[in-house]
C-alpha positions, 0 to 999 in steps of 0.5 A: 796350596788351596783348591776350589771346586769347579765343575766336575773336577778340582782346579787351583784358585789361580786357574779359577781366577783365569777361567772367571776373567776369560768368562767375563771377557767372552760375556763382554764380547757376546754383550757387545755382539748382542748389541750390534745385532740389536742395532742391525735389527733396529735399522731393519725394523725402521725401514721395513713394513714387516719385522719377523724376529721370532726365535732371535733370543730378544729380552727386554733390553732388545725391546727397548731398541725395538720401542725406539725404532717405532718412535723414530719411525712410527709410520712404516712398520705394519707387522711385528712377530716377537714370538718364542723370544723372552721380552718379559712383561716389562718389554712387552709393556714398552712396546705396547706403550708405543702403540698409543702413538696415533701415527703408529701404523702397526697392525699386528703384534705377536709376542707370545708362543703363537698368540696374536694381537691385532691392532686397529691402524692409526687412531682407530685403535681408539674407536668408541661407541656413540649414540645420539641423545634424543633430549638434545636433538632439535624438533626438525631431526629425526633419529633412527637406527638405534639413535645412531642416524639423524635426518633433517626433516620438515615435520616437527618431531614430537620430542618433549620439552627439555633444557638441553634440547636445541630449539633454534639450530637443527643440531643434535649431541651424543650422549657420551662425553669424551675426556680421553683419547677416542675416535669415531666416524660419521657418514654424511649426505649433502651437507653437515657439520661434524662437531664437538661441544662442551655440555655447557654450551647454550641450547636455546635461541638463534645466537652464535652461542648456541651453534656449533663452531661460532663460540669458544665452547664448540669446534666444527668441521663443515662438509658439503660436496667436496668442500670443507671448512673448520670453525671454532669461536667464529673463526673460519679456516678453509680446507683444500679438498682431498682427492678422494670424494668420500662422505666419510669423516673420521675424528680423533680426539686426544683430550689430554693433549688438546688436539682434535683432528678430522680426516677424510676416510676413503678405503680404510685410508685416513686423509688428514683434513684439520687439526684444532689445538686447544686446552680442553676444560670439560668433557667434550660431546660429539654432535651434528648440525644437519642441513636441509635434505641431509643426514648423518650416520655413526659408523660401526668401526670393526 
């Protein structure tokens, strides 16, 4: 009779085979139980604002289920605690990839032994820093606050001649061109156009080719009082005014996806106003048309 080493004693080969078979069945049932538990967890996460899953022995496989839950209902979960689990790099990566969804409202994601990753909600996770470009500013526009505020004035500003300066419409562009995902906010007073444009847009003369929204190289949102309208290539779209009377606008650009969205911002709540759909071919530069007795300020997003 042949013998095989097993633990601290000796067992026959047939006994070893039996024990191995039992072990496989236990493992199979355990995996089925784990799968069932994960399905319960997913249901919990899909319809809860807070997912407290620390010390739950969740592995990268469980993270796949959680990523699915975030995908199927991205706007519900606010906090997710996976501390003291075993997600691995691949599990963490799969979950953090879901955070790129602009509809994802997850604000706090904890995944290590006490560390915490705080996430700006929605499109704000893509916040970018912008500054106004003095070389593009019309001479009736005064820049201040470190080139982050523009005010319409009656006196000509002593700007030098420049090929990129708007010489008819009271417009200004930012220095930074955008060709990825980015988000910014601006406060406006009285009336203003919140816009983006290609650098190749014309700057000279009073034709539609050099005015935001009136050509195929620019897109704009007109804001006045509690009235809004969108315009691109001289096609105007009226926008119903939201209930809040906010004078702050948020702009989310997803350049690769070809979307440009505008939001009314009030008490950290984003109310969708309009989305343009296009195939962008150049980087887009944020810009503003400032009407008489008006100003626009770029906001610091914290």
